[in-house]
C-alpha positions as CSV (number, residue, x, y, z in Angstrom):
1,M,118.1,98.1,130.9
2,A,116.2,95.5,129.0
3,L,113.2,96.5,126.9
4,C,110.7,94.6,124.7
5,I,108.8,96.6,122.1
6,S,105.9,95.1,120.1
7,V,105.1,96.9,116.8
8,F,101.7,96.2,115.2
9,E,100.3,97.7,112.0
10,R,96.9,96.9,113.6
11,L,96.8,95.6,117.2
12,D,96.3,91.9,117.5
13,L,95.3,91.2,121.1
14,Q,96.3,87.5,121.0
15,V,99.8,88.3,119.8
16,L,100.1,91.2,122.2
17,R,99.2,88.8,125.1
18,N,101.8,86.4,123.9
19,H,104.4,89.1,124.0
20,Q,103.3,90.4,127.4
21,H,103.4,86.8,128.8
22,Y,107.0,86.4,127.6
23,C,108.0,89.7,129.3
24,T,106.2,88.8,132.5
25,L,108.0,85.4,132.6
26,F,111.4,87.1,132.7
27,G,110.5,90.4,134.3
28,Y,111.3,92.4,131.2
29,P,109.6,95.8,130.6
30,H,107.3,95.9,127.7
31,R,105.6,98.5,125.6
32,W,103.7,98.3,122.3
33,V,102.8,100.6,119.4
34,E,100.4,100.6,116.6
35,T,101.4,102.0,113.2
36,A,98.0,102.0,111.4
37,H,98.2,105.8,111.3
38,I,101.2,105.6,108.9
39,A,99.8,105.2,105.4
40,H,102.8,103.9,103.4
41,P,104.3,100.5,104.2
42,M,107.9,101.7,103.7
43,L,107.3,104.5,106.3
44,R,105.8,101.9,108.7
45,Q,109.0,99.9,108.3
46,A,111.2,102.9,108.7
47,Y,109.3,103.9,111.9
48,R,110.0,100.5,113.5
49,Y,113.7,101.0,113.1
50,H,113.4,104.6,114.3
51,L,111.9,103.3,117.5
52,L,114.7,100.7,117.8
53,L,117.5,103.3,117.2
54,Q,115.9,105.7,119.6
55,E,115.9,103.1,122.4
56,L,119.5,102.0,121.5
57,R,120.8,105.5,121.7
58,Q,119.5,105.7,125.3
59,A,120.9,102.2,126.2
60,A,124.0,101.6,128.2
61,D,126.6,99.0,127.0
62,N,125.3,95.5,127.3
63,D,121.7,96.7,127.4
64,W,119.4,95.1,124.8
65,V,116.2,95.9,123.0
66,L,113.9,93.2,121.7
67,L,111.7,94.3,118.8
68,L,108.7,92.1,118.1
69,D,106.3,92.5,115.2
70,C,102.8,91.1,114.7
71,N,104.3,87.9,113.1
72,A,106.4,87.0,116.2
73,V,104.9,84.4,118.5
74,I,107.0,83.1,121.2
75,V,106.3,79.4,121.6
76,H,109.3,78.2,123.7
77,P,110.4,81.1,125.8
78,L,114.1,81.6,126.4
79,A,115.7,84.3,128.4
80,M,117.2,87.1,126.2
81,E,120.5,86.7,128.1
82,T,120.7,83.2,126.8
83,L,119.8,84.1,123.2
84,L,122.3,87.0,123.1
85,A,125.2,85.2,124.8
86,G,128.3,86.1,122.8
87,R,126.4,88.2,120.3
88,D,125.8,91.9,119.7
89,A,122.7,91.4,117.5
90,L,120.3,88.6,116.4
91,L,117.9,88.9,113.6
92,V,115.4,86.1,113.1
93,K,113.9,85.8,109.6
94,A,110.7,83.7,109.1
95,P,110.5,81.4,106.2
96,P,108.5,82.8,103.2
97,A,105.6,80.4,103.9
98,A,105.3,81.8,107.5
99,V,105.2,85.4,106.4
100,G,102.6,84.8,103.8
101,R,101.3,87.1,101.1
102,T,99.8,89.7,103.5
103,A,103.2,91.0,104.5
104,G,103.8,92.5,101.1
105,R,107.1,93.1,99.3
106,H,108.3,95.6,101.8
107,E,108.4,93.1,104.7
108,Q,111.7,91.3,104.2
109,Y,112.0,90.2,107.8
110,A,109.2,89.1,110.0
111,G,109.4,88.2,113.6
112,V,112.1,89.2,116.0
113,A,115.2,91.5,116.1
114,Q,117.3,91.8,119.2
115,Y,120.0,94.3,119.5
116,R,122.6,95.1,122.2
117,G,124.7,98.2,122.8
118,K,125.0,101.5,120.9
119,P,124.2,101.9,117.3
120,Q,126.9,104.7,117.0
121,D,129.6,102.0,117.0
122,P,129.0,99.8,113.9
123,A,132.3,97.9,114.5
124,R,130.7,96.3,117.6
125,H,127.7,94.9,115.8
126,R,128.0,91.3,114.4
127,F,124.8,90.2,112.9
128,Y,123.5,86.7,112.9
129,L,120.7,85.5,110.8
130,A,118.6,82.6,112.2
131,Q,116.3,81.1,109.6
132,S,114.1,78.0,109.9
133,P,115.0,75.2,107.4
134,D,112.9,75.3,104.3
135,P,110.0,72.8,104.8
136,G,110.0,71.8,101.1
């Protein structure tokens, strides 16, 4: 099972269309959620990871979940199988200039997180951080 989840504080239709287009290109199932009903930013962040863990608990070995937030825009689509080759997890962090001031201090990572496998087995998870070079 492959699954893409887009999480928005407030729905952005252009970003949603970008995520849906990516999923359509590769035949991945996609769903989206809006978290505007959650008042505190830390609770919104926690809810994102709750969604992720909920899906990973249902996943079989070698299944993956792609978690996209409102700051993730896919410009050069690559298949998830290519991106995750040899990895259990991939976390992409946007440079501070890309995240901007609107993200607030609670948004450490913006963009994309992909995970494979079961969260109950922490020994299996190797985390890779991909960060764009500092433009300065």
